[in-house]
C-alpha positions in Angstrom: 0.0 0.0 0.0 1.1 3.5 -0.8 2.5 5.5 2.1 1.8 9.2 2.3 4.2 11.4 4.3 2.0 13.8 6.3 3.3 17.2 7.1 1.2 20.3 7.2 2.5 21.9 4.0 2.8 18.6 2.2 -0.8 17.8 3.1 -2.1 21.2 1.9 -0.5 20.8 -1.6 -1.5 17.1 -1.8 -5.2 17.8 -1.0 -5.4 20.9 -3.1 -4.1 18.9 -6.1 -6.8 16.3 -5.7 -9.7 18.6 -4.5 -12.0 17.5 -7.3 -10.7 13.9 -7.6 -12.4 11.5 -5.2 -9.8 8.9 -6.0 -7.2 11.2 -4.5 -8.8 11.0 -1.0 -7.6 8.7 1.7 -8.9 5.2 1.3 -9.9 2.8 4.1 -7.0 0.8 5.5 -4.5 3.0 3.6 -1.1 3.4 5.3 -0.3 6.9 6.3 3.2 7.7 7.5 3.7 10.6 10.0 6.9 11.5 11.8 7.0 11.2 15.6 7.8 14.9 15.8 4.7 15.9 13.8 2.4 13.5 15.7 3.6 15.0 19.0 3.2 18.6 17.6 -0.4 17.8 16.5 -1.4 16.3 19.9 0.1 19.4 21.6 -1.8 21.6 19.2 -5.1 19.9 20.0 -4.8 20.4 23.7 -3.4 23.9 23.4 -6.0 24.9 21.0 -8.9 23.9 23.1 -7.4 25.6 26.2 -6.9 28.9 24.2 -10.4 28.6 22.7 -12.3 28.1 26.0 -10.4 31.0 27.6 -11.1 33.3 24.6 -14.8 32.6 24.8 -15.1 32.4 28.5 -16.4 35.9 29.3 -19.3 35.6 26.8 -20.6 32.2 27.8 -24.4 32.1 27.7 -24.6 35.9 27.6 -25.8 35.9 24.0 -28.9 33.8 23.8 -30.6 33.6 20.5 -28.4 36.3 19.1 -24.9 36.7 17.8 -22.1 38.8 19.3 -21.9 41.9 17.1 -18.7 42.9 15.4 -18.3 46.1 17.5 -18.2 44.0 20.7 -14.5 43.5 21.3 -13.3 40.2 22.8 -10.2 40.8 25.0 -7.0 38.9 25.0 -4.6 40.7 27.4 -1.3 39.3 28.6 -1.5 36.8 31.4 -5.1 36.0 30.5 -5.1 32.2 30.7 -3.3 32.3 34.1 -5.9 34.8 35.3 -8.7 32.4 34.5 -6.8 29.4 35.9 -6.4 31.2 39.2 -9.8 33.0 39.5 -12.3 30.9 37.7 -10.9 27.4 37.3 -14.4 26.0 36.5 -14.1 27.6 33.1 -11.9 24.7 32.2 -14.5 21.9 32.6 -13.9 21.3 28.9 -10.4 20.2 29.8 -10.5 18.7 33.2 -13.4 16.5 32.3 -11.3 15.1 29.4 -8.4 14.7 31.8 -10.5 12.6 34.2 -10.9 10.0 31.4 -7.3 10.3 30.2 -6.2 9.6 33.8 -8.3 6.4 34.0 -6.7 5.2 30.7 -3.3 6.0 32.1 -3.9 4.2 35.5 -6.2 1.3 34.5 -5.1 0.7 30.9 -6.6 1.3 27.5 -9.1 -1.5 28.0 -10.4 -0.1 31.3 -14.0 -1.0 31.9 -16.7 1.7 31.6 -17.4 1.6 35.4 -13.9 2.8 36.0 -14.6 6.0 34.0 -18.1 6.4 35.5 -17.0 6.2 39.1 -13.9 8.5 38.5 -16.1 11.3 37.2 -19.0 10.7 39.5 -16.7 11.0 42.6 -14.5 13.8 41.2 -14.4 17.0 43.4 -15.5 19.4 40.6 -19.1 20.8 40.1 -21.0 19.6 37.1 -24.1 20.7 35.3 -26.8 19.4 32.9 -26.2 15.9 31.5 -22.9 15.5 33.4 -24.6 16.2 36.7 -27.6 14.0 35.9 -25.3 11.2 34.9 -23.3 11.7 38.1 -26.4 11.6 40.2 -27.6 8.4 38.5 -24.3 6.7 39.1 -24.2 7.7 42.7 -27.8 6.3 43.0 -26.7 3.0 41.4 -27.9 3.6 37.8 -24.8 2.8 35.8 -24.0 3.4 32.1 -25.3 3.3 29.6 -28.6 3.8 31.5 -27.1 6.8 33.4 -27.1 8.8 30.1 -30.3 7.4 28.6 -32.9 10.1 28.1 -35.6 8.3 30.1 -33.2 8.6 33.1 -31.5 11.9 32.1 -33.6 14.9 30.9 -30.3 16.5 29.6 -29.4 13.6 27.3 -29.2 15.8 24.2 -27.2 18.6 26.0 -23.7 19.5 24.9 -21.8 17.8 27.8 -20.1 14.9 26.0 -19.5 17.1 23.0 -17.2 19.4 25.0 -15.2 16.6 26.6 -14.8 14.1 23.7 -11.6 15.8 22.4 -9.4 13.1 24.1 -11.1 10.3 22.1 -10.0 11.8 18.8 -6.6 12.9 20.0 -5.7 9.4 21.1 -7.0 7.9 17.8 -5.0 9.6 15.0 -6.5 8.8 11.6 -8.8 6.2 13.2 -12.3 7.8 13.6 -14.0 4.4 14.1 -11.6 3.7 17.0 -12.5 7.2 18.4 -16.2 6.4 18.0 -15.8 3.1 19.9 -14.2 5.0 22.8 -17.1 7.5 22.6 -19.6 4.6 22.8 -18.1 3.5 26.1 -17.6 6.8 27.8 -20.2 9.1 26.1 -23.2 7.1 27.3 -22.2 7.7 30.8 -23.9 11.1 30.5 -25.5 11.4 27.1 -27.6 9.6 24.5 -28.9 10.4 21.0 -27.9 13.8 19.7 -26.0 14.5 22.9 -23.8 11.5 22.2 -23.5 12.2 18.5 -22.0 15.6 19.3 -19.1 13.9 21.0 -18.7 11.3 18.3 -18.6 14.0 15.6 -16.1 16.2 17.5 -13.8 13.1 18.2 -14.1 12.1 14.5 -12.9 15.5 13.3 -10.0 15.5 15.7 -9.0 12.1 14.5 -9.1 13.2 10.8 -7.2 16.4 11.7 -4.0 14.2 12.0 -4.2 13.0 8.4 -5.7 16.0 6.5 -5.2 19.7 6.4 -8.4 20.3 4.4 -11.1 21.7 6.7 -13.9 20.9 4.3 -12.7 17.3 4.1 -12.6 17.0 7.9 -16.0 18.5 8.4 -17.7 16.4 5.7 -15.8 13.1 6.2 -16.3 13.3 10.0 -20.0 13.5 9.5 -19.9 10.0 8.0 -19.6 8.8 11.6 -23.2 10.0 12.3 -26.4 8.1 11.1 -27.9 10.1 8.2 -31.4 9.6 9.6 -30.6 11.5 12.8 -31.5 15.1 13.4 -27.8 15.7 14.4 -26.6 14.6 10.9 -29.4 16.6 9.2 -28.5 19.8 11.1 -24.7 19.5 10.3 -25.6 18.6 6.7 -27.7 21.8 6.5 -24.8 23.9 7.8 -22.5 22.4 5.1 -25.1 23.1 2.4 -25.7 26.7 3.6 -21.9 27.3 3.7 -21.8 26.4 0.0 -24.8 28.7 -0.6 -23.3 31.6 1.4 -19.6 31.0 1.3 -18.6 34.5 2.3 -21.3 35.2 4.9 -21.2 33.2 8.1 -24.1 35.3 9.5 -26.4 34.1 6.8 -25.7 30.5 7.8 -26.2 31.4 11.4 -29.6 32.8 10.6 -30.6 29.7 8.8 -29.6 27.6 11.8 -31.6 29.9 14.0 -34.7 29.5 11.9 -34.7 25.8 11.5 -32.8 24.1 14.4 -33.1 26.1 17.6 -36.2 24.5 19.1 -35.0 22.7 22.2 -37.4 19.9 23.3 -35.3 18.1 25.9 -33.2 20.2 28.3 -35.6 21.5 31.0 -33.7 24.8 31.1 -33.9 25.3 27.3 -37.6 24.4 26.6 -39.6 27.5 25.7 -36.5 29.6 26.5 -33.8 31.4 24.5 -31.2 29.4 26.4 -29.9 26.6 24.2 -27.3 24.1 25.3 -28.5 21.5 22.8 -25.6 19.6 21.2 -26.6 19.9 17.6 -27.1 23.7 17.6 -23.8 24.3 19.4 -22.0 21.8 17.1 -23.4 23.8 14.2 -21.7 26.8 15.6 -18.4 24.8 15.9 -18.4 23.9 12.2 -19.6 27.4 11.2 -16.3 28.5 12.8 -14.3 25.9 11.1 -15.7 26.3 7.7 -15.8 30.1 7.6 -12.5 30.4 9.5 -10.8 28.6 6.5 -7.8 27.5 8.5 -7.1 30.9 10.1 -6.8 30.3 13.9 -8.1 33.7 15.0 -11.0 33.8 12.5 -12.1 30.3 13.4 -12.1 31.0 17.1 -13.8 34.4 16.7 -16.6 33.2 14.5 -17.4 30.2 16.7 -17.5 32.5 19.7 -19.7 35.2 18.0 -22.3 32.6 17.2 -23.3 32.9 20.9 -24.9 30.4 23.3 -22.2 28.1 24.7 -19.6 30.5 23.4 -16.6 29.2 25.4 -17.1 25.5 24.6 -17.7 26.0 20.9 -14.5 27.9 20.1 -12.7 25.4 22.4 -13.8 22.6 20.1 -13.1 24.5 16.9 -9.7 25.8 18.0 -8.7 22.3 19.3 -9.5 20.7 16.0 -7.7 23.4 14.0 -4.8 23.3 16.5 -4.5 19.6 15.7 -4.5 20.3 11.9 -1.8 22.9 12.0 0.1 21.7 15.1 1.4 23.5 18.1 4.2 25.2 16.3 1.9 26.9 13.9 -0.5 28.3 16.4 0.2 32.1 16.1 2.3 33.4 18.9 -0.2 36.1 20.0 -2.5 33.2 21.2 0.2 30.9 22.4 2.1 33.3 24.5 -0.5 33.3 27.3 -0.2 29.5 27.4 3.5 29.3 28.4 3.0 30.4 32.0 0.3 27.7 32.7 1.6 24.7 30.8 3.2 23.3 34.0 0.3 24.2 36.2 -2.1 21.3 36.9 -5.7 22.1 36.1 -7.9 22.6 39.1 -9.3 19.3 40.5 -6.5 17.3 38.8 -2.9 16.5 39.1 -2.4 16.9 35.3 -1.0 19.9 33.5 -0.9 20.6 29.8 2.8 19.4 29.7 1.7 16.2 31.4 -1.1 15.5 28.9 1.1 16.3 25.9 3.3 13.4 27.0 0.5 11.1 28.2 -1.6 11.8 25.1 1.3 10.9 22.8 1.8 7.6 24.6 -1.8 6.7 24.4 -2.0 7.6 20.7 1.1 5.6 19.7 -0.2 2.6 21.7 -3.6 2.7 19.9 -1.9 3.1 16.5 -0.1 -0.2 17.2 -3.2 -1.9 18.5 -5.0 -1.0 15.2 -2.4 -2.4 12.7 0.0 0.5 12.6 3.6 0.6 13.6 6.0 2.8 15.6 9.6 3.1 14.6 12.6 5.2 15.6 11.5 8.4 14.0 8.3 7.6 12.0 4.9 6.1 12.7 2.5 4.4 10.3 -1.2 4.8 10.8 -3.8 2.5 9.2 -6.4 5.0 8.1 -10.1 4.3 8.8 -12.9 5.6 6.6 -15.6 6.7 9.1 -18.6 4.4 9.5 -21.9 5.6 11.0 -22.5 4.6 14.6 -25.8 3.2 15.8 -29.0 5.1 15.5 -30.4 6.7 18.7 -33.1 9.3 19.4 -34.1 11.1 22.6 -37.6 12.5 23.2 -38.8 11.2 19.9 -42.5 12.2 19.3 -42.7 14.4 22.4 -43.5 18.1 22.0 -43.4 20.7 24.8 -46.9 22.2 25.3 -46.7 24.2 28.5 -44.2 25.7 30.9 -45.5 27.0 34.2 -44.1 28.3 37.4 -44.8 26.6 40.7 -42.3 28.5 42.9 -43.2 26.8 46.2 -41.2 25.1 48.9 -42.2 21.6 49.7 -43.1 22.1 53.4 -45.1 18.9 53.6 -47.3 17.9 50.7 -48.0 19.5 47.3 -50.3 18.3 44.5 -50.2 19.2 40.8 -52.8 18.2 38.1 -51.9 18.2 34.4 -52.9 16.9 31.0 -50.2 15.5 28.7 -47.9 12.6 27.9 -44.8 13.8 29.8 -43.8 16.1 32.6 -40.6 17.5 34.2 -40.6 19.3 37.6 -37.6 21.4 38.1 -36.4 22.4 41.6 -33.6 22.5 44.1 -32.4 22.5 47.7 -32.1 26.1 48.8 -28.7 27.3 50.0 -26.9 24.3 48.7 -24.1 26.4 47.3 -23.3 27.9 50.7 -23.0 24.8 52.8 -21.7 21.3 52.4 -23.7 18.7 54.2 -24.6 15.0 54.0 -28.3 15.7 54.4 -30.4 13.9 51.8 -34.1 14.9 51.6 -36.4 12.0 50.7 -39.5 12.7 48.7 -42.4 10.4 48.2 -43.9 10.9 44.8 -47.3 9.6 43.8 -48.3 9.7 40.1 -51.9 8.6 39.5 -51.7 6.6 42.7 -48.4 4.9 41.9 -45.8 5.7 44.6 -42.0 6.0 44.5 -39.4 7.6 46.7 -36.6 9.8 45.4 -33.5 11.2 47.0 -32.6 14.9 46.9 -29.0 15.4 48.3 -28.4 18.8 49.7 -24.8 18.7 48.7 -24.4 20.6 45.4 -21.9 18.1 44.0 -24.3 15.1 44.4 -27.6 17.0 43.8 -30.5 15.9 41.6 -30.9 18.3 38.7 -34.7 17.9 38.4 -37.1 16.8 41.1 -39.2 14.6 38.9 -39.8 13.6 35.3 -41.8 11.0 33.3 -42.1 10.9 29.6 -44.1 7.7 28.7 -47.5 8.6 30.0 -50.9 8.0 28.3 -52.5 11.1 26.9 -54.8 11.8 29.8 -55.4 13.9 32.9 -52.8 13.0 35.6 -52.4 13.8 39.3 -48.9 14.2 40.8 -48.4 14.5 44.5 -45.2 15.2 46.5 -44.6 14.5 50.2 -41.4 15.5 52.0 -40.6 12.6 54.3 -37.8 14.3 56.3 -38.1 18.1 56.6 -35.0 19.9 58.0 -34.5 23.4 59.2 -31.2 23.8 57.3 -32.9 24.3 53.9 -36.1 23.9 51.8 -36.8 21.8 48.8 -38.3 24.2 46.3 -40.5 23.1 43.4 -39.7 25.7 40.7 -41.2 25.1 37.3 -43.1 22.5 35.3 -42.7 21.5 31.7 -45.6 19.5 30.2 -45.3 17.5 27.0 -47.8 16.3 24.4 -47.4 13.9 21.6 -46.8 10.2 21.7 -43.4 8.4 22.0 -42.1 6.8 18.9 -42.1 3.0 19.1 
C-alpha cells in the first residue's frame, strides 16, 4: 500500500491537487506515515487549541442567547489572560479537566479499562457539574450505571452539549482512526448522554481524528459527519450547515440565521424548553463547524466566529480551536495566542494532578499505543497509521415524538405535601435544595412521589456536588389527565426543597 508522508505543508499541496478527484482522497486501510515529531506537535496543538479557545470565549458564555455577538463587541486577549482564569475561575476549564478525568483512567487502568472505572472516577470527582454531566453523576451515585445513566428516560439532559465538549481526548488518542475514536465514545459518552448529545461527542472526536491526516477543513467536516447516522437530526443539522456554507460562502451570519430559523427549538433540556437558552448539542455543534468552515484555516478567525455565534460561546471555540490546532500543530498556532499558554503549561488544572505538559506526553503515549493496536507501527522516527474511513455509529433518538406544550411556574417550597394536576404525555418538575451552594452537608431529603396513585421515593441530596438536577420527570404517559403529589418525608431546618417550574409534554413516544 502506498504511504503518504503527512506534514502540514505537504498535506495542503496534496489535498489541493486532488480537490476534485475523489480517487485522491484517503482510502480505508490506507497506510499513512507521519513523523514522531509531527504527531507530538499535533497532539500538543489539539490540547493547546482547546485551552486557548475556551479562555477566549469564557467571558461571553451564555450571555448571548438567540443572538450573535456583534462585530463592534471587542473580545479581549490581554497578557496573562489564561493564568488569570486558571487562578480566579478554574471552573471555566471543565472542557479540559473532564477530558483529563478519562485520560487519567486510561493511564492508570489501561486502554481496556471497563466503563465503570470512568463512570466512578467522574461521579466521585471534586468538581461541580451541570446538565447531562450532573444528571449522569447523580444516577451513578444512586446505582444507575452506564449506559442507563445517560439514557434520556433517566436523564432529561441527554441531548445537551456535555459529552460534545469533553470528547476531544477520544479523537486525540486515535489519529486517523475515527472508528476507533467512536468506539471510545460509545463506552464513555453514554455515561452522561444519548442520541444527539452522544452524536455531538462522536462527531467532534471524529474531526479530531481526521485532523491528523488531512489539512483540508472541508474534508474534515464532511468526512467526520460520516460517523453519524444520516437519519438522525444531528446529521441533518450539520448537513444543512455544510449546504448553507456552499450557498453563502462569504457570509457566516447568513448561515447562522438559517440555523436559528430551523434548528433552535429545544425539546429536551428543561432549562432550554420555551427559552432562548440553548445548550442542545446539535445547535452548538453547528456553531463549531460554522467557525471551522468560515475560518478557513485561520486560527483567530475560526475561534472568533465560533464565539460570536453565541450560546455556549466558550465551549464552541474550544472545540473549533482544538480541531484546528491539531490540523496545524502547536508550532503553527500564532504566537499572539500561544504566548499566554506558556506560563500555565506546567500548572495542573484545578481538581486534577495533570498539567498541559503532562497531557502532551500522556496523550502521545496513548496515541502511539492505539496506533499499534490497530495495525499501525511505531519506529525510531516515524509512525505508520492505518487509516479508517468513518462508519456511522448506531441510530439513537431522545424524546422522539414528544413536544413541549406548556411551561408553568410553581415556585413553592415543599413544606409537607403538594399536588399538581396536568394533562399530557410527559412532565418535568424542576427544583432545588435552597442554600446548597453555601454549605456542604450530607443531608439527603427523601420525597415520596405519587403519580396517578403509583408511589415511588426519590433522594434529593443537599450537597451541590451530588444534587439531583430535576425533582421529577416522566415521559411515557398516556394522553390523559394526571395527578402528581409530592410529600417530603424528612423536613430539615437547614434548607427547603423548592419546586420551581413544570414542563408539560404532548405527543406520543415513537415506538
